[in-house]
C-alpha positions as CSV (number, residue, x, y, z in Angstrom):
1,M,2.9,-2.7,-22.2
2,V,2.6,0.2,-19.6
3,K,1.5,-0.7,-16.1
4,L,-1.1,1.8,-14.6
5,M,-0.9,2.8,-10.9
6,K,-3.8,3.1,-8.7
7,A,-5.3,6.4,-8.7
8,D,-4.9,8.7,-5.8
9,I,-6.2,11.9,-4.8
10,V,-3.8,14.9,-3.9
11,T,-4.7,18.5,-2.8
12,L,-3.5,21.5,-4.3
13,S,-1.8,23.9,-1.6
14,S,-2.3,27.5,-1.2
15,K,1.0,28.0,-3.3
16,Y,0.0,25.6,-6.0
17,Q,1.9,22.8,-4.9
18,V,0.9,19.1,-5.0
19,V,2.5,16.0,-3.0
20,I,3.4,13.3,-5.0
21,P,2.0,10.0,-2.8
22,K,4.6,7.8,-1.7
23,A,3.7,4.7,-3.6
24,A,3.9,6.8,-6.9
25,R,7.5,8.2,-5.5
26,K,8.7,4.9,-5.1
27,T,7.5,3.5,-8.2
28,L,9.0,6.3,-10.4
29,G,12.3,6.1,-8.4
30,L,12.0,9.5,-6.8
31,N,14.7,9.1,-4.1
32,S,15.7,12.9,-3.8
33,P,13.0,15.4,-3.9
34,E,15.4,18.6,-3.9
35,G,15.9,19.8,-7.3
36,Q,13.9,17.0,-9.2
37,R,12.4,18.6,-12.3
38,F,9.4,17.6,-14.3
39,K,8.1,18.6,-17.6
40,V,4.2,19.4,-17.0
41,Q,2.0,18.5,-20.4
42,R,-1.6,19.5,-20.9
43,V,-3.4,16.5,-22.3
44,S,-6.9,17.9,-22.2
45,D,-9.2,20.6,-20.3
46,T,-9.3,18.5,-17.4
47,E,-5.9,16.7,-17.4
48,I,-2.1,17.1,-17.0
49,V,0.9,15.0,-17.1
50,F,4.0,15.2,-15.0
51,R,7.1,13.7,-16.7
52,K,10.6,13.4,-15.0
53,D,13.2,15.4,-16.9
54,K,16.4,14.1,-17.5
55,S,19.0,15.5,-15.4
56,L,22.7,16.2,-16.4
57,E,23.9,13.2,-14.6
58,D,21.2,11.1,-16.8
59,Y,22.9,12.5,-19.8
60,L,26.5,11.8,-19.0
61,G,25.5,8.3,-17.2
62,K,25.5,7.1,-21.0
63,Y,28.9,8.1,-21.6
64,D,30.7,7.4,-18.3
65,K,33.6,6.1,-19.8
66,A,34.1,9.2,-22.1
67,F,34.2,11.6,-19.2
68,P,36.5,12.0,-16.0
69,S,35.0,10.8,-12.8
70,N,33.7,14.3,-11.9
71,A,32.4,15.3,-15.3
72,T,29.3,16.8,-13.7
73,G,31.0,19.2,-11.3
74,A,33.3,20.4,-14.2
75,I,30.7,21.1,-16.5
76,R,28.6,22.8,-13.8
77,K,31.9,24.9,-13.0
78,I,32.3,26.0,-16.7
79,R,28.8,26.8,-17.0
80,D,28.7,28.9,-13.6
81,D,32.1,30.6,-14.7
82,E,30.7,31.5,-18.1
83,W,27.4,32.8,-16.8
84,G,28.9,34.5,-13.7
85,E,26.9,32.5,-11.4
């Protein structure tokens, strides 16, 4: 069963940004705002839904015994070397 959170009012900034209320951040476990990614889905003409996007760490966490301790850093280095970043 899905537990619904109380609805909060947020304001859209001039840069089209919104602030996620503290209670919602705590409930969703949003501890580190920088770089946190979300999928935005239109539900209806008046509703959108934000869903946390899985990070590389989320995927690697399932296979923590199969990768070296710094697998995330190694994968990022390979990606950056290949793409020239």
